[in-house]
C-alpha positions in Angstrom: -36.1 -26.2 66.2 -35.1 -26.9 69.9 -33.2 -30.0 68.8 -31.3 -28.0 66.3 -30.4 -25.3 68.8 -29.4 -28.0 71.4 -27.0 -29.7 69.0 -25.6 -26.4 67.8 -24.9 -25.4 71.3 -23.4 -28.8 72.1 -21.2 -28.7 69.1 -20.1 -25.1 69.9 -19.2 -26.2 73.5 -17.2 -29.1 72.1 -15.4 -26.9 69.7 -14.7 -24.3 72.4 -13.3 -27.1 74.7 -11.0 -28.4 71.9 -9.8 -24.8 71.1 -8.9 -24.3 74.8 -7.1 -27.6 74.8 -5.3 -26.6 71.6 -4.3 -23.2 73.1 -3.0 -25.0 76.2 -1.0 -27.4 74.0 0.4 -24.5 71.9 1.7 -22.8 75.0 3.1 -26.1 76.3 4.8 -26.8 72.9 6.6 -23.4 73.0 7.9 -24.2 76.4 8.9 -27.7 75.3 11.0 -26.2 72.4 13.0 -24.3 75.0 13.4 -27.1 77.5 13.9 -30.3 75.3 17.5 -31.3 74.8 18.6 -33.6 72.0 20.7 -36.6 73.1 22.8 -39.1 71.2 20.8 -42.2 71.8 17.2 -41.3 72.5 14.5 -43.9 73.2 12.0 -44.3 70.3 8.3 -44.1 70.0 7.6 -45.6 66.6 4.4 -44.7 64.7 3.5 -46.9 61.7 1.3 -45.1 59.3 1.1 -41.4 58.5 -2.4 -40.5 57.6 -4.8 -38.5 59.7 -4.3 -40.5 62.9 -0.6 -41.3 62.6 0.6 -37.9 61.5 -1.1 -35.9 64.2 0.0 -38.5 66.8 3.6 -38.0 65.7 3.2 -34.2 65.6 1.7 -34.1 69.1 4.4 -36.4 70.5 7.1 -34.2 68.9 5.7 -31.3 70.8 5.5 -33.0 74.1 8.0 -35.9 74.5 10.5 -35.4 77.4 14.2 -35.2 76.8 15.7 -38.6 76.0 12.8 -39.6 73.7 12.0 -39.1 70.1 9.2 -40.1 67.7 9.8 -41.8 64.4 7.0 -41.7 61.9 7.2 -44.4 59.2 5.0 -44.1 56.2 5.4 -45.9 52.8 3.8 -43.0 50.8 5.9 -40.0 49.7 3.1 -37.5 50.5 0.2 -37.3 52.9 -3.0 -38.3 51.1 -5.8 -35.8 51.8 -8.4 -38.4 51.0 -11.3 -36.0 51.7 -10.6 -34.5 48.3 -10.3 -37.7 46.3 -13.9 -37.8 45.0 -13.5 -34.2 43.9 -10.2 -34.6 42.1 -11.5 -37.7 40.3 -13.9 -35.4 38.5 -12.7 -31.8 38.5 -9.3 -31.0 36.8 -6.9 -28.5 38.3 -6.9 -29.6 42.0 -5.2 -33.0 41.9 -1.8 -31.9 43.1 -3.4 -30.1 46.1 -4.5 -33.4 47.7 -0.9 -34.6 48.2 0.9 -32.8 51.0 4.6 -33.2 51.5 5.5 -34.7 54.9 7.6 -32.1 56.8 11.1 -33.3 57.5 11.3 -31.0 60.5 8.4 -29.6 62.4 8.6 -25.9 63.0 6.6 -26.3 66.3 9.0 -29.0 67.7 12.7 -28.9 68.8 15.5 -30.4 66.8 16.1 -34.1 67.4 12.6 -35.1 68.6 11.0 -35.9 65.3 12.1 -38.1 62.4 10.2 -39.0 59.2 11.1 -42.2 57.3 9.5 -43.1 54.0 9.6 -46.9 54.3 7.5 -50.0 54.3 7.3 -51.9 57.6 7.2 -55.7 56.9 7.4 -57.1 60.4 7.0 -56.2 64.0 8.3 -57.9 67.2 8.4 -56.9 70.8 11.4 -54.6 70.5 11.7 -53.5 66.9 10.1 -53.0 63.5 11.7 -54.3 60.3 11.6 -52.4 57.1 11.5 -53.7 53.5 15.2 -52.8 53.0 16.2 -55.0 55.9 16.8 -52.1 58.3 15.4 -52.4 61.8 14.2 -49.7 64.3 14.0 -50.3 68.0 11.1 -49.0 70.0 9.9 -48.5 73.5 6.4 -47.6 72.5 4.6 -48.5 69.2 1.5 -47.0 67.7 -0.3 -48.7 64.7 -2.1 -46.3 62.5 -2.1 -48.2 59.2 -5.6 -47.2 58.3 -7.8 -49.1 55.9 -7.9 -49.9 52.2 -10.1 -47.0 51.1 -13.6 -47.5 49.6 -12.5 -45.0 46.9 -10.7 -45.0 44.7 -10.5 -48.8 44.9 -7.9 -49.1 42.1 -5.4 -46.6 43.4 -2.3 -48.5 44.4 0.6 -46.0 44.4 3.0 -44.6 46.9 4.6 -41.8 44.9 2.9 -38.5 44.3 3.6 -38.6 40.5 1.8 -42.0 40.1 -1.2 -40.8 42.1 -1.5 -37.6 40.1 -1.4 -39.7 36.9 -4.1 -42.0 38.3 -6.5 -39.1 39.1 -5.9 -37.3 35.8 -6.7 -40.5 34.0 -9.9 -40.7 36.1 -10.8 -37.2 35.1 -10.4 -38.0 31.4 -12.5 -41.2 31.7 -15.3 -39.3 33.4 -15.2 -36.5 30.8 -15.3 -39.0 27.9 -18.0 -41.3 29.4 -21.7 -41.1 28.7 -23.2 -43.6 31.1 -21.5 -43.8 34.5 -22.3 -46.2 37.2 -21.1 -45.6 40.8 -21.2 -48.7 43.1 -21.4 -47.9 46.8 -23.5 -45.3 48.6 -21.2 -44.3 51.4 -19.7 -40.8 51.5 -17.3 -41.3 48.6 -20.0 -42.7 46.3 -22.5 -40.0 47.1 -19.8 -37.2 46.7 -18.4 -38.5 43.4 -21.9 -39.1 41.9 -22.9 -35.6 42.9 -19.7 -34.0 41.5 -20.1 -35.8 38.2 -23.7 -34.8 37.7 -23.3 -31.2 38.6 -20.2 -30.8 36.4 -21.6 -32.8 33.5 -25.4 -32.5 33.8 -26.0 -34.3 30.4 -24.3 -37.5 31.5 -26.3 -40.4 32.7 -25.2 -41.1 36.3 -26.4 -44.1 38.3 -25.6 -44.9 41.9 -26.1 -48.5 43.2 -26.0 -49.2 46.9 -26.6 -52.6 48.6 -28.3 -51.1 51.6 -31.8 -49.4 51.7 -30.2 -46.3 53.1 -27.4 -44.1 51.7 -24.6 -43.4 54.2 -25.9 -46.2 56.3 -23.3 -45.6 59.1 -25.0 -42.4 59.8 -28.6 -41.5 60.9 -31.8 -41.5 58.8 -31.6 -37.7 58.5 -28.4 -37.8 56.4 -29.9 -40.5 54.1 -32.9 -38.3 53.5 -30.8 -35.2 52.7 -28.5 -37.1 50.3 -31.3 -39.0 48.6 -33.2 -35.8 48.0 -30.1 -33.9 46.7 -29.0 -36.6 44.3 -32.5 -37.1 42.9 -32.9 -33.4 42.3 -29.6 -33.5 40.4 -30.9 -36.3 38.2 -28.8 -39.1 39.6 -30.6 -42.5 39.3 -30.6 -44.4 42.5 -30.9 -48.2 43.0 -31.0 -48.9 46.8 -31.1 -52.3 48.4 -29.5 -53.7 45.2 -26.2 -55.5 44.5 -24.1 -55.7 41.4 -23.8 -59.4 40.6 -21.9 -59.2 37.3 -19.9 -56.8 35.2 -17.9 -55.3 38.1 -14.5 -56.5 36.8 -15.1 -56.0 33.0 -12.5 -53.7 31.4 -13.7 -51.6 29.7 -17.1 -51.8 31.3 -20.1 -52.1 29.1 -22.9 -53.3 31.4 -23.5 -54.3 35.0 -26.3 -56.6 36.2 -28.1 -56.1 39.5 -29.4 -58.9 41.8 -32.9 -58.0 40.6 -31.9 -58.8 37.0 -31.9 -55.2 36.0 -29.1 -54.5 33.5 -27.4 -51.1 33.5 -25.4 -49.9 30.5 -22.2 -48.1 31.4 -19.0 -47.0 29.7 -17.4 -46.0 33.0 -17.6 -47.8 36.4 -16.6 -46.3 39.7 -16.2 -48.7 42.7 -16.7 -47.1 46.1 -17.0 -50.3 48.2 -14.8 -52.8 50.0 -13.2 -50.8 52.9 -11.1 -53.1 55.0 -8.6 -52.6 57.9 -5.0 -52.9 57.0 -4.0 -55.1 59.9 -1.7 -57.7 58.2 1.3 -56.6 60.4 -0.7 -57.2 63.6 -2.0 -60.6 62.4 1.6 -61.7 62.4 2.7 -59.9 65.5 -0.3 -60.4 67.8 -3.1 -62.5 66.2 -5.3 -62.4 69.3 -5.5 -58.6 68.8 -7.3 -58.8 65.5 -11.1 -59.1 65.3 -12.9 -61.4 62.8 -13.6 -58.3 60.7 -9.8 -57.7 60.4 -9.8 -54.6 62.6 -7.6 -54.3 65.6 -9.1 -54.7 69.0 -8.5 -51.9 71.5 -8.9 -51.1 75.1 -10.7 -47.9 76.1 -7.3 -46.2 76.5 -6.6 -47.1 72.8 -3.9 -49.6 73.9 -4.0 -52.7 71.7 -6.1 -55.4 73.3 -4.4 -58.8 73.9 -1.1 -57.3 72.8 2.3 -58.8 74.1 3.0 -55.4 75.7 0.9 -52.6 77.2 3.1 -50.2 75.3 1.5 -50.9 72.0 -1.4 -48.6 70.8 -3.7 -48.6 67.8 -5.8 -45.8 66.4 -7.7 -44.5 63.3 -9.4 -46.5 60.6 -7.6 -49.7 61.5 -9.3 -50.2 64.9 -12.4 -52.1 65.8 -15.0 -49.5 66.8 -18.6 -49.1 65.7 -19.8 -46.3 63.5 -18.1 -44.4 60.6 -14.4 -44.0 60.0 -13.7 -40.3 60.0 -10.6 -38.3 59.5 -11.4 -35.8 62.2 -12.0 -38.5 64.7 -8.8 -40.2 63.8 -6.9 -37.0 64.3 -8.4 -36.6 67.8 -7.5 -40.2 68.6 -3.9 -39.2 67.6 -3.9 -36.4 70.2 -5.3 -38.8 72.8 -2.7 -41.6 72.2 0.1 -39.0 72.3 -1.1 -37.8 75.7 -1.4 -41.3 77.0 2.1 -42.3 75.8 3.6 -39.2 77.5 1.5 -40.0 80.6 2.9 -43.6 80.6 6.5 -42.4 80.2 5.9 -40.2 83.3 4.2 -43.1 85.2 0.8 -41.4 85.3 -2.5 -43.3 84.8 -3.8 -43.4 81.2 -7.0 -41.8 80.2 -9.9 -43.5 78.4 -10.9 -42.2 75.0 -14.5 -41.0 75.0 -16.1 -40.5 71.5 -17.8 -37.2 70.9 -19.9 -35.6 68.2 -16.8 -35.5 66.1 -16.9 -39.3 65.8 -20.4 -39.4 64.4 -20.7 -36.2 62.3 -19.7 -35.5 58.8 -19.0 -32.7 56.4 -20.4 -33.9 53.1 -20.4 -32.4 49.6 -23.6 -32.7 47.5 -22.4 -31.6 44.1 -20.1 -28.7 43.2 -20.6 -25.7 45.5 -22.9 -27.3 48.0 -22.0 -28.8 51.4 -23.9 -30.2 54.4 -22.6 -30.5 57.9 -24.5 -33.3 59.5 -24.4 -33.7 63.3 -25.5 -36.9 64.9 -25.7 -37.2 68.7 -25.1 -41.0 68.7 -28.6 -41.8 67.3 -30.5 -39.8 69.9 -31.0 -36.7 67.8 -29.5 -35.1 64.7 -29.5 -32.0 62.6 -27.7 -30.4 59.6 -26.5 -27.1 58.3 -26.0 -26.2 54.7 -23.1 -24.2 53.4 -21.2 -23.2 50.2 -17.8 -24.6 49.3 -15.0 -23.8 46.8 -13.9 -26.4 44.3 -10.7 -27.1 46.2 -12.6 -27.7 49.4 -10.3 -27.7 52.5 -7.1 -28.6 50.7 -5.2 -25.3 51.7 -6.1 -25.9 55.3 -4.7 -29.4 55.2 -1.3 -28.0 54.0 -1.3 -25.4 56.8 -2.1 -27.8 59.7 0.8 -29.9 58.5 3.1 -26.9 58.6 3.4 -26.6 54.8 2.8 -23.5 52.6 0.0 -24.2 50.2 0.8 -25.4 47.5 4.6 -25.4 47.6 6.2 -28.8 47.4 9.9 -28.4 48.5 11.1 -31.6 46.7 9.5 -30.5 43.4 11.0 -27.0 43.8 14.4 -28.4 44.5 14.2 -30.7 41.5 13.1 -27.8 39.3 16.0 -25.7 40.5 18.5 -28.4 39.7 17.1 -29.0 36.2 19.4 -27.5 33.6 17.8 -24.6 31.7 17.1 -25.0 28.0 
């Protein structure tokens, strides 16, 4: 009980501190809007990658860069992917469009001229510029790499346009609805969530989860494994822990997978939630010494890229080499930190070290439709959890709001509809 109270108070203190920082930043951003002056040839801070880390880095910079500077966010996807909802929209119809948020072309909280969004694919980096797939180049004074990772789930999603992504998830929904025997491979957060969602929406389906480790969610503490295992078993999900699939993973359509133990599992739908890897190919070309054997980018405590040709190159989010889980909230906080350090560097102030907090090691996990657990891990020293109820759409509306967009209005779609001739 005392441990639970201690962690609750520690989390409350952290949240209060972050809220105070946020309030301070909001006031500073309002002053910034009045004092920043657009110039003809500003110096560029280029951010490559627009997910949790990259977008909030760019937004924070747009609200704080001094006159003479601007931030350019380069992202190959047409919309921000709210990946927290991907397991849910693979199973439950009606919410797929909500997980794809339009990137704002102008931030309402930032002055004109300080922020630019480019949907493009960066194919090369050198000391002064990035090169895009169309041959265009963009000069930079500071560079931040937030290219993220190839997600564990959905492993087969390879689309940059919203329409293609929606088609993918609606196809997954149909496959889940039609299947009788479903095997989920991988017991991280995505695997646990998608297995729980399927079993609670379709209780009569045979759902099996296979995980190579003895513990579910093995990047977290024992307490979360115990919670998730108990919840899945109560739903009726069959668990095979400490097992690997050795054949049948790539069969299409799937009929059977075989485990290392020799056990054969019949399945007519297979969901892979494994194989997360850092998307660091650009850095392997630009600065090979900055890439760890794992493929992740090595960083200094200030989140500057280690062994980089320039101290003005930063890396953050899922692409960096740090222990523990890869979490969206932590990536967002890293974005704020890198933004502050870039502004400090521009103003010739010493940089600050990034210090992980409870945000880096805690998780908000769904355990079937309507049930949610907030697990708090104090870096392995102690842990606790709090249960809560959730809606089907989870936190999608909030994701739109923090990006400055009205849920769920997509300006590009509305413009296209307005231009479409009436019948």
